[in-house]
N, CA, C, O and the ligand as a Tripos MOL2 file, in Angstrom:
@<TRIPOS>MOLECULE
protein
  229   227    58     0     0
PROTEIN
NO_CHARGES

@<TRIPOS>ATOM
      1 N         -13.1000    8.5480 -109.4040 N.3       1 MET1
      2 CA        -12.6060    8.7730 -108.0810 C.3       1 MET1
      3 C         -13.4020    8.0570 -107.0780 C.2       1 MET1
      4 O         -14.6330    8.0660 -107.1170 O.2       1 MET1
      5 N         -12.7370    7.4440 -106.1930 N.am      2 CYS2
      6 CA        -13.4080    6.6870 -105.1340 C.3       2 CYS2
      7 C         -14.0990    7.5450 -104.0060 C.2       2 CYS2
      8 O         -13.4450    8.3600 -103.3540 O.2       2 CYS2
      9 N         -15.3210    7.3510 -103.8170 N.am      3 HIS3
     10 CA        -15.9170    8.0780 -102.7650 C.3       3 HIS3
     11 C         -16.2380    7.3660 -101.5200 C.2       3 HIS3
     12 O         -17.0330    7.8310 -100.7020 O.2       3 HIS3
     13 N         -15.6320    6.2440 -101.3630 N.am      4 GLN4
     14 CA        -15.7700    5.4850 -100.0940 C.3       4 GLN4
     15 C         -15.2750    6.1220  -98.8890 C.2       4 GLN4
     16 O         -14.1900    6.6950  -98.9830 O.2       4 GLN4
     17 N         -15.8430    6.1230  -97.8310 N.am      5 THR5
     18 CA        -15.4020    6.7380  -96.6390 C.3       5 THR5
     19 C         -15.2650    5.6680  -95.5540 C.2       5 THR5
     20 O         -16.1860    5.4750  -94.7600 O.2       5 THR5
     21 N         -14.2420    5.0410  -95.5160 N.am      6 PRO6
     22 CA        -14.1420    3.9380  -94.4330 C.3       6 PRO6
     23 C         -14.0340    4.4750  -92.9810 C.2       6 PRO6
     24 O         -13.4990    5.5460  -92.6940 O.2       6 PRO6
     25 N         -14.5670    3.6680  -92.1500 N.am      7 ILE7
     26 CA        -14.5850    4.1340  -90.8250 C.3       7 ILE7
     27 C         -13.1930    3.9660  -90.1220 C.2       7 ILE7
     28 O         -12.5780    2.9000  -90.0900 O.2       7 ILE7
     29 N         -12.8020    5.0470  -89.6090 N.am      8 ASP8
     30 CA        -11.4710    5.0130  -88.9220 C.3       8 ASP8
     31 C         -11.6770    5.4440  -87.4650 C.2       8 ASP8
     32 O         -12.7300    5.9410  -87.0630 O.2       8 ASP8
     33 N         -10.5880    5.2180  -86.6950 N.am      9 LYS9
     34 CA        -10.7620    5.5930  -85.2450 C.3       9 LYS9
     35 C         -10.1790    7.0330  -85.1610 C.2       9 LYS9
     36 O          -9.0940    7.3140  -85.6700 O.2       9 LYS9
     37 N         -10.9260    7.9040  -84.5150 N.am     10 ILE10
     38 CA        -10.5510    9.2720  -84.3710 C.3      10 ILE10
     39 C         -10.5870    9.5720  -82.7550 C.2      10 ILE10
     40 O         -11.1140    8.8320  -81.9240 O.2      10 ILE10
     41 N         -10.0120   10.6390  -82.5240 N.am     11 VAL11
     42 CA        -10.0570   11.0160  -81.0910 C.3      11 VAL11
     43 C         -10.6040   12.3090  -81.0170 C.2      11 VAL11
     44 O         -10.1580   13.2240  -81.7090 O.2      11 VAL11
     45 N         -11.6520   12.4720  -80.1320 N.am     12 VAL12
     46 CA        -12.2810   13.7500  -80.0030 C.3      12 VAL12
     47 C         -12.4320   14.0920  -78.5150 C.2      12 VAL12
     48 O         -12.4780   13.1960  -77.6720 O.2      12 VAL12
     49 N         -12.5060   15.3530  -78.2060 N.am     13 PRO13
     50 CA        -12.6620   15.6750  -76.7380 C.3      13 PRO13
     51 C         -14.0270   15.1550  -76.2250 C.2      13 PRO13
     52 O         -15.1190   15.4390  -76.7170 O.2      13 PRO13
     53 N         -13.7920   14.3200  -75.1240 N.am     14 ALA14
     54 CA        -14.9610   13.7000  -74.6100 C.3      14 ALA14
     55 C         -15.5280   14.4710  -73.3620 C.2      14 ALA14
     56 O         -16.7440   14.5960  -73.2160 O.2      14 ALA14
     57 N         -14.6420   14.9740  -72.4850 N.am     15 MET15
     58 CA        -15.2100   15.7190  -71.3760 C.3      15 MET15
     59 C         -14.0220   16.7020  -70.8790 C.2      15 MET15
     60 O         -12.8510   16.5020  -71.2020 O.2      15 MET15
     61 N         -14.3880   17.6600  -70.1540 N.am     16 TYR16
     62 CA        -13.5400   18.6180  -69.7090 C.3      16 TYR16
     63 C         -13.5940   18.5690  -68.1320 C.2      16 TYR16
     64 O         -14.6470   18.7750  -67.5280 O.2      16 TYR16
     65 N         -12.4980   18.3080  -67.5510 N.am     17 ASP17
     66 CA        -12.5450   18.1940  -66.0870 C.3      17 ASP17
     67 C         -11.7710   19.3690  -65.4050 C.2      17 ASP17
     68 O         -11.3730   19.2570  -64.2460 O.2      17 ASP17
     69 N         -11.5810   20.4200  -66.0950 N.am     18 GLY18
     70 CA        -10.8960   21.5330  -65.5530 C.3      18 GLY18
     71 C          -9.4310   21.4800  -65.6230 C.2      18 GLY18
     72 O          -8.7880   22.5290  -65.6770 O.2      18 GLY18
     73 N          -8.8610   20.3380  -65.6250 N.am     19 GLU19
     74 CA         -7.4640   20.1610  -65.7230 C.3      19 GLU19
     75 C          -7.0040   20.0420  -67.1710 C.2      19 GLU19
     76 O          -5.9120   20.4870  -67.5240 O.2      19 GLU19
     77 N          -7.8090   19.4630  -67.9710 N.am     20 GLY20
     78 CA         -7.4600   19.2350  -69.3440 C.3      20 GLY20
     79 C          -8.5080   18.5810  -70.0470 C.2      20 GLY20
     80 O          -9.6230   18.4870  -69.5330 O.2      20 GLY20
     81 N          -8.2450   18.0980  -71.2230 N.am     21 ILE21
     82 CA         -9.3850   17.3960  -72.0340 C.3      21 ILE21
     83 C          -9.0260   15.9160  -71.9640 C.2      21 ILE21
     84 O          -7.8980   15.4820  -72.1990 O.2      21 ILE21
     85 N         -10.0480   15.2040  -71.6310 N.am     22 THR22
     86 CA        -10.0730   13.8020  -71.6450 C.3      22 THR22
     87 C         -10.5310   13.2980  -72.9920 C.2      22 THR22
     88 O         -11.6550   13.6000  -73.3930 O.2      22 THR22
     89 N          -9.7740   12.5970  -73.6620 N.am     23 THR23
     90 CA        -10.0720   12.0860  -75.0480 C.3      23 THR23
     91 C         -10.3400   10.6280  -75.1130 C.2      23 THR23
     92 O          -9.7550    9.8520  -74.3580 O.2      23 THR23
     93 N         -11.2670   10.2070  -76.0550 N.am     24 MET24
     94 CA        -11.5120    8.8870  -76.1680 C.3      24 MET24
     95 C         -11.6860    8.6110  -77.6850 C.2      24 MET24
     96 O         -12.1200    9.4690  -78.4540 O.2      24 MET24
     97 N         -11.3240    7.3730  -78.0670 N.am     25 PRO25
     98 CA        -11.4400    6.9900  -79.5060 C.3      25 PRO25
     99 C         -12.8910    6.7400  -79.8150 C.2      25 PRO25
    100 O         -13.6280    6.0740  -79.0860 O.2      25 PRO25
    101 N         -13.2380    7.2860  -80.8850 N.am     26 VAL26
    102 CA        -14.7450    6.9000  -81.3570 C.3      26 VAL26
    103 C         -14.6510    6.6980  -82.8550 C.2      26 VAL26
    104 O         -13.7550    7.2040  -83.5300 O.2      26 VAL26
    105 N         -15.6440    5.9160  -83.3560 N.am     27 PRO27
    106 CA        -15.5510    5.5340  -84.6840 C.3      27 PRO27
    107 C         -16.1200    6.9200  -85.5650 C.2      27 PRO27
    108 O         -17.1440    7.5150  -85.2270 O.2      27 PRO27
    109 N         -15.4910    7.2200  -86.4450 N.am     28 GLY28
    110 CA        -15.9120    8.3850  -87.2560 C.3      28 GLY28
    111 C         -15.6730    8.2220  -88.7270 C.2      28 GLY28
    112 O         -14.9640    7.3010  -89.1340 O.2      28 GLY28
    113 N         -16.2300    9.0680  -89.5270 N.am     29 ARG29
    114 CA        -16.1390    9.0700  -90.9270 C.3      29 ARG29
    115 C         -15.7630   10.5880  -91.3760 C.2      29 ARG29
    116 O         -16.1010   11.6070  -90.7740 O.2      29 ARG29
    117 N         -15.0230   10.5160  -92.5130 N.am     30 ARG30
    118 CA        -14.6830   11.8450  -92.9990 C.3      30 ARG30
    119 C         -15.8150   12.2380  -93.8780 C.2      30 ARG30
    120 O         -16.3840   11.4530  -94.6360 O.2      30 ARG30
    121 N         -16.1410   13.6270  -93.7210 N.am     31 CYS31
    122 CA        -17.2740   14.2400  -94.5750 C.3      31 CYS31
    123 C         -16.8040   14.1140  -95.9830 C.2      31 CYS31
    124 O         -15.6980   14.5580  -96.2920 O.2      31 CYS31
    125 N         -17.6650   13.4680  -96.9530 N.am     32 PRO32
    126 CA        -17.2770   13.3370  -98.3030 C.3      32 PRO32
    127 C         -17.2310   14.6340  -99.1090 C.2      32 PRO32
    128 O         -16.4490   14.8460 -100.0360 O.2      32 PRO32
    129 N         -18.2320   15.5410  -98.6130 N.am     33 ALA33
    130 CA        -18.2640   16.8490  -99.2970 C.3      33 ALA33
    131 C         -17.0310   17.6610  -99.1140 C.2      33 ALA33
    132 O         -16.4860   18.2650 -100.0380 O.2      33 ALA33
    133 N         -16.5940   17.6500  -97.8190 N.am     34 CYS34
    134 CA        -15.4270   18.5220  -97.4100 C.3      34 CYS34
    135 C         -14.2190   17.7200  -97.9750 C.2      34 CYS34
    136 O         -13.2540   18.3730  -98.3720 O.2      34 CYS34
    137 N         -14.1890   16.4980  -98.0390 N.am     35 LEU35
    138 CA        -13.1170   15.7140  -98.5170 C.3      35 LEU35
    139 C         -12.7550   16.1080  -99.9570 C.2      35 LEU35
    140 O         -11.5880   16.1700 -100.3420 O.2      35 LEU35
    141 N         -13.8960   16.3890 -100.7860 N.am     36 GLU36
    142 CA        -13.7010   16.7870 -102.1960 C.3      36 GLU36
    143 C         -13.0660   18.0760 -102.2670 C.2      36 GLU36
    144 O         -12.3900   18.3690 -103.2540 O.2      36 GLU36
    145 N         -13.2240   18.8650 -101.3130 N.am     37 ARG37
    146 CA        -12.6670   20.2420 -101.3170 C.3      37 ARG37
    147 C         -11.2610   20.1290 -100.7660 C.2      37 ARG37
    148 O         -10.5560   21.1380 -100.7540 O.2      37 ARG37
    149 N         -10.8360   19.0580 -100.3420 N.am     38 GLY38
    150 CA         -9.4810   18.8700  -99.7980 C.3      38 GLY38
    151 C          -9.4240   19.0380  -98.2720 C.2      38 GLY38
    152 O          -8.3490   19.0740  -97.6730 O.2      38 GLY38
    153 N         -10.5940   19.1370  -97.6740 N.am     39 ASP39
    154 CA        -10.6160   19.2600  -96.1890 C.3      39 ASP39
    155 C         -10.9850   17.9170  -95.5150 C.2      39 ASP39
    156 O         -11.9030   17.2400  -95.9770 O.2      39 ASP39
    157 N         -10.3040   17.5350  -94.4670 N.am     40 THR40
    158 CA        -10.6000   16.3700  -93.7640 C.3      40 THR40
    159 C         -11.4060   16.7570  -92.5210 C.2      40 THR40
    160 O         -10.8890   17.2310  -91.5090 O.2      40 THR40
    161 N         -12.6890   16.5200  -92.6730 N.am     41 VAL41
    162 CA        -13.5490   16.8080  -91.4650 C.3      41 VAL41
    163 C         -14.1450   15.4890  -90.9380 C.2      41 VAL41
    164 O         -14.7390   14.7190  -91.6930 O.2      41 VAL41
    165 N         -13.9700   15.2410  -89.5970 N.am     42 TRP42
    166 CA        -14.4820   14.0530  -89.0230 C.3      42 TRP42
    167 C         -15.8660   14.2290  -88.5230 C.2      42 TRP42
    168 O         -16.1810   15.2270  -87.8740 O.2      42 TRP42
    169 N         -16.7450   13.2260  -88.8270 N.am     43 VAL43
    170 CA        -18.1200   13.3000  -88.4750 C.3      43 VAL43
    171 C         -18.5570   11.9790  -87.8610 C.2      43 VAL43
    172 O         -18.3380   10.9120  -88.4340 O.2      43 VAL43
    173 N         -19.1290   12.0560  -86.7820 N.am     44 ILE44
    174 CA        -19.6250   10.7630  -86.0940 C.3      44 ILE44
    175 C         -20.8730   10.3450  -87.0300 C.2      44 ILE44
    176 O         -21.7790   11.1230  -87.3270 O.2      44 ILE44
    177 N         -20.7910    9.0890  -87.4210 N.am     45 PRO45
    178 CA        -21.9180    8.5270  -88.2710 C.3      45 PRO45
    179 C         -23.3050    8.7920  -87.7260 C.2      45 PRO45
    180 O         -23.5060    8.5270  -86.5410 O.2      45 PRO45
    181 N         -24.2710    9.2800  -88.4590 N.am     46 GLY46
    182 CA        -25.5650    9.6980  -88.0180 C.3      46 GLY46
    183 C         -25.6340   11.1090  -87.6890 C.2      46 GLY46
    184 O         -26.7370   11.6220  -87.5020 O.2      46 GLY46
    185 N         -24.5610   11.7920  -87.5990 N.am     47 LYS47
    186 CA        -24.5520   13.2950  -87.3920 C.3      47 LYS47
    187 C         -24.3480   14.0480  -88.7060 C.2      47 LYS47
    188 O         -24.1450   13.4720  -89.7750 O.2      47 LYS47
    189 N         -24.4150   15.3650  -88.5560 N.am     48 CYS48
    190 CA        -24.2560   16.1760  -89.7570 C.3      48 CYS48
    191 C         -22.8110   16.8140  -89.6630 C.2      48 CYS48
    192 O         -22.2980   17.1050  -88.5820 O.2      48 CYS48
    193 N         -22.2360   16.9960  -90.8150 N.am     49 CYS49
    194 CA        -20.8420   17.6640  -90.7380 C.3      49 CYS49
    195 C         -20.8810   19.0210  -90.1560 C.2      49 CYS49
    196 O         -21.7410   19.8130  -90.5410 O.2      49 CYS49
    197 N         -20.0160   19.3490  -89.2590 N.am     50 PRO50
    198 CA        -20.1210   20.6000  -88.5090 C.3      50 PRO50
    199 C         -19.6930   21.8110  -89.4050 C.2      50 PRO50
    200 O         -19.9080   22.9750  -89.0660 O.2      50 PRO50
    201 N         -19.0700   21.4550  -90.5780 N.am     51 VAL51
    202 CA        -18.5830   22.5000  -91.4560 C.3      51 VAL51
    203 C         -19.5530   22.8910  -92.4880 C.2      51 VAL51
    204 O         -19.8760   24.0660  -92.6590 O.2      51 VAL51
    205 N         -20.0840   21.7750  -93.2710 N.am     52 CYS52
    206 CA        -20.9330   22.0730  -94.3320 C.3      52 CYS52
    207 C         -22.3080   21.5150  -94.1900 C.2      52 CYS52
    208 O         -23.1560   21.7300  -95.0570 O.2      52 CYS52
    209 N         -22.5770   20.7480  -93.0380 N.am     53 GLY53
    210 CA        -23.9770   20.3430  -92.8180 C.3      53 GLY53
    211 C         -24.3600   19.0430  -93.5400 C.2      53 GLY53
    212 O         -25.5100   18.6200  -93.4220 O.2      53 GLY53
    213 N         -23.5110   18.4290  -94.2340 N.am     54 THR54
    214 CA        -23.8430   17.2580  -94.9140 C.3      54 THR54
    215 C         -24.0180   16.0990  -93.9330 C.2      54 THR54
    216 O         -23.1120   15.7540  -93.1750 O.2      54 THR54
    217 N         -25.2120   15.5140  -93.9740 N.am     55 PRO55
    218 CA        -25.4260   14.2910  -93.1890 C.3      55 PRO55
    219 C         -24.5500   13.0910  -93.5600 C.2      55 PRO55
    220 O         -24.4470   12.6570  -94.7070 O.2      55 PRO55
    221 N         -23.9380   12.6040  -92.4970 N.am     56 VAL56
    222 CA        -22.9950   11.5370  -92.7200 C.3      56 VAL56
    223 C         -23.5230   10.2040  -91.9900 C.2      56 VAL56
    224 O         -23.7360   10.2300  -90.7780 O.2      56 VAL56
    225 N         -23.6960    9.2310  -92.6250 N.am     57 SER57
    226 CA        -24.3500    7.9380  -92.0660 C.3      57 SER57
    227 C         -23.4530    6.7840  -92.2730 C.2      57 SER57
    228 O         -23.7940    5.6620  -91.8970 O.2      57 SER57
    229 ZN        -18.4560   18.7450  -94.6270 Zn       58 ZN58
@<TRIPOS>BOND
     1     1     2 1
     2     2     3 1
     3     3     4 2
     4     3     5 am
     5     5     6 1
     6     6     7 1
     7     7     8 2
     8     7     9 am
     9     9    10 1
    10    10    11 1
    11    11    12 2
    12    11    13 am
    13    13    14 1
    14    14    15 1
    15    15    16 2
    16    15    17 am
    17    17    18 1
    18    18    19 1
    19    19    20 2
    20    19    21 am
    21    21    22 1
    22    22    23 1
    23    23    24 2
    24    23    25 am
    25    25    26 1
    26    26    27 1
    27    27    28 2
    28    27    29 am
    29    29    30 1
    30    30    31 1
    31    31    32 2
    32    31    33 am
    33    33    34 1
    34    34    35 1
    35    35    36 2
    36    35    37 am
    37    37    38 1
    38    38    39 1
    39    39    40 2
    40    39    41 am
    41    41    42 1
    42    42    43 1
    43    43    44 2
    44    43    45 am
    45    45    46 1
    46    46    47 1
    47    47    48 2
    48    47    49 am
    49    49    50 1
    50    50    51 1
    51    51    52 2
    52    51    53 am
    53    53    54 1
    54    54    55 1
    55    55    56 2
    56    55    57 am
    57    57    58 1
    58    58    59 1
    59    59    60 2
    60    59    61 am
    61    61    62 1
    62    62    63 1
    63    63    64 2
    64    63    65 am
    65    65    66 1
    66    66    67 1
    67    67    68 2
    68    67    69 am
    69    69    70 1
    70    70    71 1
    71    71    72 2
    72    71    73 am
    73    73    74 1
    74    74    75 1
    75    75    76 2
    76    75    77 am
    77    77    78 1
    78    78    79 1
    79    79    80 2
    80    79    81 am
    81    81    82 1
    82    82    83 1
    83    83    84 2
    84    83    85 am
    85    85    86 1
    86    86    87 1
    87    87    88 2
    88    87    89 am
    89    89    90 1
    90    90    91 1
    91    91    92 2
    92    91    93 am
    93    93    94 1
    94    94    95 1
    95    95    96 2
    96    95    97 am
    97    97    98 1
    98    98    99 1
    99    99   100 2
   100    99   101 am
   101   101   102 1
   102   102   103 1
   103   103   104 2
   104   103   105 am
   105   105   106 1
   106   106   107 1
   107   107   108 2
   108   107   109 am
   109   109   110 1
   110   110   111 1
   111   111   112 2
   112   111   113 am
   113   113   114 1
   114   114   115 1
   115   115   116 2
   116   115   117 am
   117   117   118 1
   118   118   119 1
   119   119   120 2
   120   119   121 am
   121   121   122 1
   122   122   123 1
   123   123   124 2
   124   123   125 am
   125   125   126 1
   126   126   127 1
   127   127   128 2
   128   127   129 am
   129   129   130 1
   130   130   131 1
   131   131   132 2
   132   131   133 am
   133   133   134 1
   134   134   135 1
   135   135   136 2
   136   135   137 am
   137   137   138 1
   138   138   139 1
   139   139   140 2
   140   139   141 am
   141   141   142 1
   142   142   143 1
   143   143   144 2
   144   143   145 am
   145   145   146 1
   146   146   147 1
   147   147   148 2
   148   147   149 am
   149   149   150 1
   150   150   151 1
   151   151   152 2
   152   151   153 am
   153   153   154 1
   154   154   155 1
   155   155   156 2
   156   155   157 am
   157   157   158 1
   158   158   159 1
   159   159   160 2
   160   159   161 am
   161   161   162 1
   162   162   163 1
   163   163   164 2
   164   163   165 am
   165   165   166 1
   166   166   167 1
   167   167   168 2
   168   167   169 am
   169   169   170 1
   170   170   171 1
   171   171   172 2
   172   171   173 am
   173   173   174 1
   174   174   175 1
   175   175   176 2
   176   175   177 am
   177   177   178 1
   178   178   179 1
   179   179   180 2
   180   179   181 am
   181   181   182 1
   182   182   183 1
   183   183   184 2
   184   183   185 am
   185   185   186 1
   186   186   187 1
   187   187   188 2
   188   187   189 am
   189   189   190 1
   190   190   191 1
   191   191   192 2
   192   191   193 am
   193   193   194 1
   194   194   195 1
   195   195   196 2
   196   195   197 am
   197   197   198 1
   198   198   199 1
   199   199   200 2
   200   199   201 am
   201   201   202 1
   202   202   203 1
   203   203   204 2
   204   203   205 am
   205   205   206 1
   206   206   207 1
   207   207   208 2
   208   207   209 am
   209   209   210 1
   210   210   211 1
   211   211   212 2
   212   211   213 am
   213   213   214 1
   214   214   215 1
   215   215   216 2
   216   215   217 am
   217   217   218 1
   218   218   219 1
   219   219   220 2
   220   219   221 am
   221   221   222 1
   222   222   223 1
   223   223   224 2
   224   223   225 am
   225   225   226 1
   226   226   227 1
   227   227   228 2
@<TRIPOS>SUBSTRUCTURE
     1 MET1         2 RESIDUE 1 A MET
     2 CYS2         6 RESIDUE 1 A CYS
     3 HIS3        10 RESIDUE 1 A HIS
     4 GLN4        14 RESIDUE 1 A GLN
     5 THR5        18 RESIDUE 1 A THR
     6 PRO6        22 RESIDUE 1 A PRO
     7 ILE7        26 RESIDUE 1 A ILE
     8 ASP8        30 RESIDUE 1 A ASP
     9 LYS9        34 RESIDUE 1 A LYS
    10 ILE10       38 RESIDUE 1 A ILE
    11 VAL11       42 RESIDUE 1 A VAL
    12 VAL12       46 RESIDUE 1 A VAL
    13 PRO13       50 RESIDUE 1 A PRO
    14 ALA14       54 RESIDUE 1 A ALA
    15 MET15       58 RESIDUE 1 A MET
    16 TYR16       62 RESIDUE 1 A TYR
    17 ASP17       66 RESIDUE 1 A ASP
    18 GLY18       70 RESIDUE 1 A GLY
    19 GLU19       74 RESIDUE 1 A GLU
    20 GLY20       78 RESIDUE 1 A GLY
    21 ILE21       82 RESIDUE 1 A ILE
    22 THR22       86 RESIDUE 1 A THR
    23 THR23       90 RESIDUE 1 A THR
    24 MET24       94 RESIDUE 1 A MET
    25 PRO25       98 RESIDUE 1 A PRO
    26 VAL26      102 RESIDUE 1 A VAL
    27 PRO27      106 RESIDUE 1 A PRO
    28 GLY28      110 RESIDUE 1 A GLY
    29 ARG29      114 RESIDUE 1 A ARG
    30 ARG30      118 RESIDUE 1 A ARG
    31 CYS31      122 RESIDUE 1 A CYS
    32 PRO32      126 RESIDUE 1 A PRO
    33 ALA33      130 RESIDUE 1 A ALA
    34 CYS34      134 RESIDUE 1 A CYS
    35 LEU35      138 RESIDUE 1 A LEU
    36 GLU36      142 RESIDUE 1 A GLU
    37 ARG37      146 RESIDUE 1 A ARG
    38 GLY38      150 RESIDUE 1 A GLY
    39 ASP39      154 RESIDUE 1 A ASP
    40 THR40      158 RESIDUE 1 A THR
    41 VAL41      162 RESIDUE 1 A VAL
    42 TRP42      166 RESIDUE 1 A TRP
    43 VAL43      170 RESIDUE 1 A VAL
    44 ILE44      174 RESIDUE 1 A ILE
    45 PRO45      178 RESIDUE 1 A PRO
    46 GLY46      182 RESIDUE 1 A GLY
    47 LYS47      186 RESIDUE 1 A LYS
    48 CYS48      190 RESIDUE 1 A CYS
    49 CYS49      194 RESIDUE 1 A CYS
    50 PRO50      198 RESIDUE 1 A PRO
    51 VAL51      202 RESIDUE 1 A VAL
    52 CYS52      206 RESIDUE 1 A CYS
    53 GLY53      210 RESIDUE 1 A GLY
    54 THR54      214 RESIDUE 1 A THR
    55 PRO55      218 RESIDUE 1 A PRO
    56 VAL56      222 RESIDUE 1 A VAL
    57 SER57      226 RESIDUE 1 A SER
    58 ZN58       229 GROUP 0 **** ****
């Protein structure tokens, strides 16, 4: 099984202005550990997965 996690563009909440959520595209990676469980969790490279805590770089 291929474990590559290519960088894709994802959209995350960037700021809250009271009226709604402003979003912006950022480069992200899917957490490989969550991906193996069938979950797609986006992690900003250099951060840890918010679900399982796996560092993603
Ligand atoms: Zn994870």
